[in-house]
C-alpha positions as CSV (number, residue, x, y, z in Angstrom):
1,X,-1.7,-25.2,-28.3
2,X,-3.7,-27.7,-26.2
3,X,-7.4,-28.5,-26.9
4,X,-8.4,-26.5,-23.8
5,X,-6.5,-23.4,-25.0
6,X,-7.9,-23.8,-28.5
7,X,-11.5,-23.8,-27.2
8,X,-10.8,-20.8,-25.0
9,X,-9.3,-18.9,-28.0
10,X,-12.3,-19.9,-30.3
11,X,-14.8,-18.6,-27.7
12,X,-12.8,-15.4,-27.3
13,X,-12.6,-14.9,-31.1
14,X,-16.3,-15.3,-31.6
15,X,-17.1,-13.0,-28.6
16,X,-14.7,-10.4,-30.0
17,X,-16.2,-10.6,-33.5
18,X,-19.8,-10.2,-32.2
19,X,-18.7,-7.3,-29.9
20,X,-17.0,-5.4,-32.7
21,X,-20.0,-5.9,-35.0
22,X,-22.2,-4.5,-32.2
23,X,-19.9,-1.5,-31.7
24,X,-18.6,-2.4,-28.3
25,X,-15.3,-1.2,-27.1
26,X,-12.3,-3.6,-26.4
27,X,-12.8,-3.1,-22.6
28,X,-16.5,-4.1,-22.9
29,X,-15.5,-7.1,-25.1
30,X,-12.9,-8.1,-22.5
31,X,-15.6,-8.2,-19.8
32,X,-17.7,-10.5,-22.0
33,X,-14.8,-12.8,-22.7
34,X,-14.0,-13.0,-19.0
35,X,-17.6,-13.8,-18.2
36,X,-17.8,-16.5,-20.9
37,X,-14.4,-18.1,-20.3
38,X,-13.6,-17.6,-16.6
39,X,-15.7,-20.5,-15.3
40,X,-14.6,-23.0,-17.9
41,X,-11.0,-22.1,-18.4
42,X,-10.1,-19.9,-15.5
43,X,-9.4,-17.0,-17.8
44,X,-8.2,-14.0,-15.9
45,X,-9.2,-10.4,-16.5
46,X,-5.8,-9.4,-17.8
47,X,-5.8,-12.2,-20.3
48,X,-9.3,-11.3,-21.4
49,X,-8.1,-7.8,-22.4
50,X,-5.4,-9.3,-24.7
51,X,-7.9,-11.7,-26.2
52,X,-10.4,-8.8,-26.7
53,X,-7.7,-7.1,-28.9
54,X,-7.1,-10.3,-30.8
55,X,-3.3,-10.1,-30.3
56,X,-0.5,-12.4,-29.2
57,X,1.7,-12.2,-26.1
58,X,4.6,-10.9,-28.3
59,X,2.4,-8.0,-29.5
60,X,1.9,-6.8,-25.9
61,X,5.6,-7.2,-25.1
62,X,6.6,-5.1,-28.1
63,X,4.0,-2.4,-27.1
64,X,5.4,-2.3,-23.5
65,X,9.0,-2.0,-24.9
66,X,7.9,0.8,-27.1
67,X,6.4,2.7,-24.2
68,X,9.6,2.3,-22.2
69,X,11.5,3.7,-25.2
70,X,9.2,6.7,-25.4
71,X,9.8,7.4,-21.7
72,X,13.6,7.2,-22.3
73,X,14.0,4.2,-20.1
74,X,16.3,1.2,-20.6
75,X,14.6,-1.9,-22.2
76,X,12.4,-3.7,-19.7
77,X,13.0,-7.3,-18.6
78,X,9.4,-8.4,-19.3
79,X,9.0,-11.3,-21.7
80,X,6.4,-13.7,-22.9
81,X,7.1,-16.1,-20.0
82,X,6.5,-13.4,-17.4
83,X,3.4,-12.0,-19.1
84,X,2.0,-15.5,-19.3
85,X,2.6,-15.9,-15.6
86,X,0.6,-12.7,-15.1
87,X,-2.2,-14.0,-17.2
88,X,-2.3,-17.3,-15.5
89,X,-2.5,-15.6,-12.1
90,X,0.8,-17.2,-10.9
91,X,2.4,-13.7,-10.5
92,X,1.2,-10.2,-10.0
93,X,2.9,-7.4,-12.0
94,X,4.9,-4.9,-10.0
95,X,3.8,-1.2,-9.9
96,X,5.8,-0.2,-13.0
97,X,4.8,-3.1,-15.3
98,X,1.2,-2.7,-14.1
99,X,1.3,1.0,-15.1
100,X,2.5,0.1,-18.6
101,X,0.0,-2.7,-19.1
102,X,-2.8,-0.3,-18.1
103,X,-1.4,2.1,-20.7
104,X,-1.3,-0.6,-23.4
105,X,-4.9,-1.6,-22.8
106,X,-6.2,1.9,-21.9
107,X,-7.9,0.7,-18.7
108,X,-7.4,1.0,-14.9
109,X,-5.8,-1.7,-12.7
110,X,-9.2,-2.9,-11.5
111,X,-10.2,-3.8,-15.1
112,X,-7.1,-6.0,-15.2
113,X,-8.1,-7.7,-11.9
114,X,-5.8,-5.7,-9.5
115,X,-6.9,-3.6,-6.6
116,X,-5.9,0.0,-6.0
117,X,-5.0,3.0,-8.2
118,X,-2.1,2.9,-10.7
119,X,1.2,4.2,-9.4
120,X,1.0,7.2,-11.9
121,X,-2.1,8.6,-10.1
122,X,-4.1,9.4,-13.3
123,X,-6.4,7.6,-15.6
124,X,-5.4,5.6,-18.7
125,X,-8.4,6.1,-20.9
126,X,-6.5,8.6,-23.1
127,X,-8.2,10.1,-26.2
128,X,-7.7,8.1,-29.4
129,X,-9.1,4.8,-28.3
130,X,-7.2,1.6,-27.5
131,X,-3.4,1.2,-27.8
132,X,-3.9,-1.4,-30.6
133,X,-5.7,0.3,-33.5
134,X,-8.6,-1.8,-34.8
135,X,-10.1,1.0,-37.0
136,X,-9.6,-1.0,-40.2
137,X,-11.9,-3.7,-38.8
138,X,-14.5,-1.4,-37.3
139,X,-17.1,0.6,-39.2
140,X,-16.6,4.4,-39.2
141,X,-19.8,4.9,-37.1
142,X,-18.4,2.6,-34.4
143,X,-15.0,4.3,-34.5
144,X,-16.6,7.7,-34.0
145,X,-18.7,6.3,-31.1
146,X,-15.5,4.8,-29.4
147,X,-13.6,8.1,-29.7
148,X,-16.5,10.3,-28.5
149,X,-15.3,12.1,-25.3
150,X,-16.9,11.4,-22.0
151,X,-19.8,13.8,-21.1
152,X,-18.7,16.7,-19.0
153,X,-19.2,16.5,-15.2
154,X,-18.8,12.7,-15.1
155,X,-15.4,12.9,-13.4
156,X,-15.1,15.0,-10.3
157,X,-11.9,17.1,-9.7
158,X,-9.6,15.2,-7.4
159,X,-9.9,15.9,-3.7
160,X,-6.9,17.5,-1.9
161,X,-5.8,14.3,-0.3
162,X,-6.1,12.4,-3.6
163,X,-4.0,15.0,-5.3
164,X,-1.3,14.6,-2.7
165,X,-1.3,10.9,-3.1
166,X,-1.1,11.3,-6.9
167,X,1.9,13.5,-6.5
168,X,3.6,10.8,-4.4
169,X,2.6,8.1,-7.0
170,X,4.2,10.1,-9.8
171,X,7.3,10.6,-7.6
172,X,7.4,6.9,-7.0
173,X,7.1,6.1,-10.7
174,X,10.0,8.5,-11.4
175,X,12.1,6.8,-8.7
176,X,11.6,3.5,-10.4
177,X,13.4,4.9,-13.5
178,X,17.1,4.7,-14.2
179,X,17.9,8.2,-12.8
180,X,16.3,8.5,-9.3
181,X,16.4,11.8,-7.5
182,X,18.2,11.8,-4.2
183,X,16.3,14.7,-2.7
184,X,12.6,15.3,-2.5
185,X,11.4,18.4,-4.3
186,X,8.9,21.0,-3.1
187,X,5.7,19.5,-4.4
188,X,6.6,16.1,-3.0
189,X,7.4,17.5,0.4
190,X,4.2,19.4,0.3
191,X,2.2,16.3,-0.5
192,X,4.0,14.3,2.2
193,X,3.2,17.0,4.8
194,X,-0.4,17.3,3.5
195,X,-1.1,13.6,4.2
196,X,0.5,13.9,7.6
197,X,-1.6,17.0,8.5
198,X,-4.8,15.3,7.5
199,X,-3.8,12.4,9.7
200,X,-3.4,14.8,12.6
201,X,-6.9,16.2,11.9
202,X,-8.4,12.7,11.8
203,X,-6.7,11.7,15.0
204,X,-7.9,14.8,16.8
205,X,-11.5,14.8,15.5
206,X,-12.0,10.9,15.1
207,X,-15.6,-0.2,9.8
208,X,-12.6,-1.8,8.7
209,X,-12.4,-5.6,8.7
210,X,-10.0,-7.5,10.9
211,X,-8.6,-9.1,7.8
212,X,-7.7,-5.8,6.3
213,X,-6.1,-4.8,9.6
214,X,-4.0,-7.9,9.6
215,X,-2.8,-7.1,6.1
216,X,-1.9,-3.5,7.0
217,X,0.0,-4.7,10.0
218,X,2.0,-7.1,7.9
219,X,2.7,-4.3,5.4
220,X,3.8,-2.0,8.2
221,X,6.2,-4.7,9.5
222,X,7.5,-5.2,5.9
223,X,8.3,-1.5,5.6
224,X,10.3,-1.8,8.8
225,X,12.4,-4.6,7.3
226,X,12.9,-2.6,4.1
227,X,14.2,0.4,6.2
228,X,17.8,-0.9,6.0
229,X,17.8,-2.0,2.3
230,X,15.7,0.6,0.4
231,X,16.7,4.1,-0.7
232,X,15.1,6.6,1.7
233,X,12.9,8.6,-0.7
234,X,11.7,5.4,-2.5
235,X,10.6,3.9,0.8
236,X,9.1,7.1,2.1
237,X,6.6,7.3,-0.8
238,X,5.4,3.7,0.0
239,X,5.1,4.4,3.7
240,X,3.2,7.7,3.4
241,X,0.8,6.2,0.8
242,X,0.1,3.5,3.3
243,X,-0.4,6.1,6.0
244,X,-3.0,7.8,3.7
245,X,-4.8,4.5,3.3
246,X,-5.0,4.0,7.0
247,X,-6.3,7.5,7.5
248,X,-9.1,6.8,5.1
249,X,-10.2,3.9,7.4
250,X,-10.1,6.2,10.4
251,X,-12.4,8.9,9.0
252,X,-15.1,7.4,11.2
253,X,-14.7,6.0,14.6
254,X,-14.1,2.2,14.7
255,X,-14.9,-0.3,17.5
256,X,-12.4,0.3,20.3
257,X,-10.2,-2.7,19.6
258,X,-9.9,-1.9,15.9
259,X,-9.4,1.8,16.6
260,X,-6.5,0.9,18.9
261,X,-4.9,-1.3,16.2
262,X,-5.3,1.5,13.6
263,X,-3.7,4.0,16.0
264,X,-0.8,1.7,16.6
265,X,-0.2,1.4,12.9
266,X,-0.3,5.2,12.5
267,X,2.2,5.6,15.3
268,X,4.6,3.1,13.6
269,X,4.1,4.5,10.1
270,X,4.5,8.1,11.2
271,X,7.5,7.2,13.3
272,X,9.1,5.3,10.4
273,X,8.4,8.3,8.2
274,X,10.2,10.5,10.7
275,X,13.1,8.2,10.7
276,X,13.3,8.3,6.9
277,X,13.1,12.1,7.0
278,X,16.1,12.2,9.3
279,X,18.0,10.1,6.7
280,X,16.8,12.6,4.0
281,X,18.0,15.5,6.0
282,X,14.7,17.2,6.6
283,X,14.5,17.7,10.4
284,X,11.4,19.9,10.2
285,X,9.2,17.3,8.6
286,X,10.9,14.6,10.8
287,X,9.7,16.5,13.9
288,X,6.2,16.8,12.4
289,X,5.9,13.1,11.7
290,X,7.1,12.2,15.2
291,X,4.4,14.6,16.6
292,X,1.8,12.7,14.6
293,X,3.3,9.5,15.9
294,X,3.0,10.7,19.5
295,X,-0.7,11.7,19.1
296,X,-1.4,8.2,17.7
297,X,0.6,6.4,20.3
298,X,-1.1,8.3,23.1
299,X,-4.4,7.0,21.8
300,X,-3.2,3.4,22.4
301,X,-2.1,3.8,26.0
302,X,0.9,1.6,25.2
303,X,3.9,2.8,27.2
304,X,6.4,0.9,25.1
305,X,5.1,2.4,21.9
306,X,5.0,5.9,23.3
307,X,8.6,5.4,24.5
308,X,9.7,4.1,21.1
309,X,8.3,7.2,19.3
310,X,10.0,9.5,21.8
311,X,13.3,7.7,21.6
312,X,13.3,7.9,17.8
313,X,12.3,11.6,18.0
314,X,15.3,12.3,20.2
315,X,17.6,11.5,17.2
316,X,16.4,14.7,15.4
317,X,18.0,17.1,17.9
318,X,20.9,14.7,18.3
319,X,21.8,15.0,14.6
320,X,20.4,18.5,13.7
321,X,19.9,20.5,16.8
322,X,20.8,20.7,20.5
323,X,22.3,17.7,22.2
324,X,20.7,18.9,25.5
325,X,17.2,18.6,23.9
326,X,18.2,15.1,22.7
327,X,19.3,14.3,26.3
328,X,15.9,15.5,27.7
329,X,13.9,13.5,25.1
330,X,15.9,10.4,25.9
331,X,15.2,10.7,29.6
332,X,11.5,11.2,28.8
333,X,11.6,8.0,26.7
334,X,13.2,6.1,29.5
335,X,10.6,7.4,32.0
336,X,7.8,6.4,29.6
337,X,9.2,2.9,29.2
338,X,9.5,2.4,33.0
339,X,10.0,-1.2,33.9
340,X,8.5,-2.5,30.7
341,X,11.1,-4.6,28.7
342,X,11.1,-2.9,25.2
343,X,13.3,-1.4,22.5
344,X,13.2,2.1,24.0
345,X,14.7,0.8,27.3
346,X,17.9,0.1,25.3
347,X,17.6,2.9,22.8
348,X,17.1,5.8,25.3
349,X,20.3,5.3,27.4
350,X,22.3,5.0,24.2
351,X,21.0,8.4,23.0
352,X,21.8,9.8,26.5
353,X,25.4,8.5,26.1
354,X,25.7,10.0,22.6
355,X,24.4,13.4,23.8
356,X,26.8,13.4,26.7
357,X,29.7,12.6,24.4
358,X,28.7,15.4,22.0
359,X,28.4,17.9,24.8
360,X,31.8,17.1,26.2
361,X,33.8,16.2,23.1
362,X,37.0,14.2,22.8
363,X,38.6,16.0,25.8
364,X,35.9,14.7,28.1
365,X,36.5,14.8,31.8
366,X,36.6,11.5,33.6
367,X,33.2,12.0,35.3
368,X,31.5,12.6,31.8
369,X,33.2,9.5,30.4
370,X,32.1,7.4,33.4
371,X,28.5,8.8,33.1
372,X,28.3,7.9,29.4
373,X,29.7,4.4,30.0
374,X,27.2,3.8,32.8
375,X,24.4,4.8,30.3
376,X,25.9,2.3,27.8
377,X,25.9,-0.4,30.5
378,X,22.2,0.3,31.2
379,X,21.5,-0.1,27.5
380,X,23.3,-3.5,27.3
381,X,21.4,-4.7,30.4
382,X,18.1,-3.6,28.9
383,X,18.9,-5.2,25.6
384,X,19.3,-8.5,27.3
385,X,15.7,-8.4,28.5
386,X,14.1,-7.4,25.1
387,X,11.9,-10.0,23.5
388,X,13.4,-12.1,20.7
389,X,11.4,-10.6,17.8
390,X,12.2,-7.0,18.8
391,X,15.9,-7.9,18.9
392,X,15.7,-8.7,15.2
393,X,13.8,-5.5,14.1
394,X,16.0,-2.6,13.0
395,X,13.1,-0.2,12.7
396,X,10.5,-1.0,15.5
397,X,12.9,-2.9,17.8
398,X,16.5,-2.7,18.7
399,X,19.2,-5.0,17.4
400,X,22.6,-6.1,18.6
401,X,24.4,-4.5,15.7
402,X,22.7,-1.1,16.5
403,X,24.0,-1.5,20.0
404,X,27.5,-2.1,18.8
405,X,27.4,0.8,16.3
406,X,26.1,3.4,18.7
407,X,28.5,2.2,21.5
408,X,31.4,2.6,19.1
409,X,30.1,6.1,18.1
410,X,29.9,7.2,21.7
411,X,33.4,5.9,22.5
412,X,34.7,7.7,19.3
413,X,33.2,11.0,20.4
414,X,34.6,10.6,23.9
415,X,38.1,10.0,22.4
416,X,38.3,6.4,23.7
417,X,39.8,5.2,20.4
418,X,41.2,1.8,21.5
419,X,37.8,0.6,22.8
420,X,36.0,2.3,19.9
421,X,38.1,0.6,17.2
422,X,37.2,-2.8,18.6
423,X,33.5,-2.2,18.9
424,X,33.3,-0.4,15.5
425,X,35.0,-3.4,13.8
426,X,32.4,-5.7,15.3
427,X,29.6,-3.4,14.3
428,X,30.8,-3.2,10.6
429,X,31.0,-6.9,10.5
430,X,27.3,-7.1,11.4
431,X,26.1,-4.5,9.0
432,X,25.8,-6.1,5.5
433,X,22.6,-4.5,4.2
434,X,22.4,-1.0,5.4
435,X,24.7,1.4,3.5
436,X,23.9,4.4,5.6
437,X,25.0,2.9,8.9
438,X,28.0,1.3,7.2
439,X,29.1,4.7,6.0
440,X,28.7,6.3,9.5
441,X,30.7,3.4,11.0
442,X,33.5,3.9,8.5
443,X,33.5,7.6,9.1
444,X,33.8,6.9,12.9
445,X,36.7,4.6,12.2
446,X,38.3,7.3,10.2
447,X,37.8,9.8,13.0
448,X,39.5,7.3,15.4
449,X,42.6,7.2,13.2
450,X,42.6,11.0,13.0
451,X,42.4,11.3,16.8
452,X,45.3,8.9,17.0
453,X,47.3,11.2,14.6
454,X,47.4,8.9,11.5
455,X,46.0,11.4,9.0
456,X,46.9,9.3,6.0
457,X,45.0,6.2,7.1
458,X,42.1,8.3,8.3
459,X,41.7,9.8,4.9
460,X,42.0,6.4,3.2
461,X,39.2,5.0,5.4
462,X,37.0,8.1,4.9
463,X,37.6,8.1,1.1
464,X,36.6,4.4,0.8
465,X,33.5,5.0,2.9
466,X,32.2,7.7,0.4
467,X,33.3,5.7,-2.6
468,X,30.9,2.9,-1.6
469,X,28.0,5.3,-1.1
470,X,25.5,5.5,-4.0
471,X,24.1,8.8,-5.2
472,X,20.6,8.1,-3.9
473,X,22.0,7.9,-0.3
474,X,24.0,11.1,-0.4
475,X,21.6,13.1,1.7
476,X,22.3,15.8,4.2
477,X,22.2,13.3,7.0
478,X,25.3,11.5,5.6
479,X,27.1,14.5,4.1
480,X,27.1,16.5,7.4
481,X,29.5,14.1,9.2
482,X,31.5,13.7,6.0
483,X,32.0,17.4,5.8
484,X,32.8,17.6,9.5
485,X,35.5,15.0,9.0
486,X,37.0,17.1,6.2
487,X,37.1,20.1,8.5
488,X,38.7,18.0,11.3
489,X,41.5,17.0,8.8
490,X,41.9,20.6,7.7
491,X,42.6,21.6,11.3
492,X,45.3,18.9,11.6
493,X,46.9,19.0,8.2
494,X,45.3,21.3,5.6
495,X,47.9,20.4,2.9
496,X,47.7,16.7,3.2
497,X,47.7,15.0,-0.3
498,X,45.0,12.5,0.7
499,X,42.5,15.4,0.9
500,X,42.4,15.5,-2.9
501,X,41.0,12.0,-3.3
502,X,38.7,12.5,-0.3
503,X,37.2,15.7,-1.8
504,X,36.7,13.9,-5.2
505,X,34.4,11.4,-3.4
506,X,32.9,14.1,-1.2
507,X,32.0,16.3,-4.2
508,X,31.9,14.1,-7.2
509,X,31.6,15.6,-10.7
510,X,28.0,15.4,-12.0
511,X,27.4,12.7,-14.6
512,X,26.9,14.1,-18.2
513,X,23.2,14.7,-18.8
514,X,22.3,14.4,-15.1
515,X,19.4,16.6,-14.1
516,X,17.8,16.7,-17.5
517,X,15.2,14.1,-16.9
518,X,12.6,16.6,-15.7
519,X,13.3,19.2,-18.4
């Protein structure tokens, strides 16, 4: 231990001894240690709490590991080096580790020097005092004073919006465990829709700093980047919690320039939530989120943003409803975009082509094929005029790999298998981080082989596609085309031996013990 560390420890030890003698709680002692040592040694709040308990790094680590064990979770990766980095301010604990550190010290994140509520959504000042029992060093009168319950009425019952956010935080904490659920349950869906409804009310009836707006905009863009790499329900909890934070800032009307930026973020976050809901297979909530996005986008007057929300909304009927409705929404998006170079200019004609292909099927007449191909040509031309940053954004922009994928999907549905195979192979080569689209591309390739009459190879490709799909991604959105492919094979060759392997991947046996986590 260096001389500087020794002096810091000595001051903390004396402060702790005086505090215990005076009957102060560990949390109060931690504040005193922070006040005495912060200016001289840069002592952080989280370190002050460890010093207030008079324990070593190893003691905290063992307590965290014990809590993980009590929650039936695998041993955490946290060690003395990582905890030391937290205490020195070099790193910030993630949501899960922060929750357990708050539990260890029986305080909220703000007491440890971190903004925002804990991911679990409830307080950590549980009855029984601090996690590290110091009763043997504290007089009985002090112990009784520390364990005395808070006076009634000090804590107000949570507001409806806070309760919804707490439900999502608890869901998020569960998803961080080793057995994440792949489908949202009723209370989670209710909380998600509750936050969305209150956002609608705020938009209809409606001073945040520019710096905070900058931060929210960065977070929104980061969520867009995570769209291709994060499990849908896990990302949805983060996005909707952020939507709730933005709503709180919009409770009162802001200056016009700030209000417009807030509305833009709401449109993007609500649109992204709708996109995730499509992936989760809930078309009702997807439509609701897109409606919220349209209300917010209309407030901005930005044609490109309004067109983007409408183009994304057109995917709901494309996957779950009437292809004619998708066609109409795509045309509406194209009209909204007008001559403005934007993502919707490329996205809308692709949806048009896909809707046309779905309406006509693989036995399409030549005029339908030509019409769909003209729409794809318009999409390629519009894509060449999109700004550079939008061409790299999978969520809020439109990328080259999306163009390849959807072009291949259209050609497959039109029965143009030779062209489709080439384009789908190029698309699969470009998708390295988005398992959902990889699976859809592989199922399209399997469909091409089936159309060509090679049932064996079609089943092999389809089986491999499902084998690579993790359980958290097996939502209705993915399983619908997988089931449709099974039916198409049944019509061709119901007794084909390859169906056995395909069905094993389509309907895998549940893992022993699965589903008992919430019991």
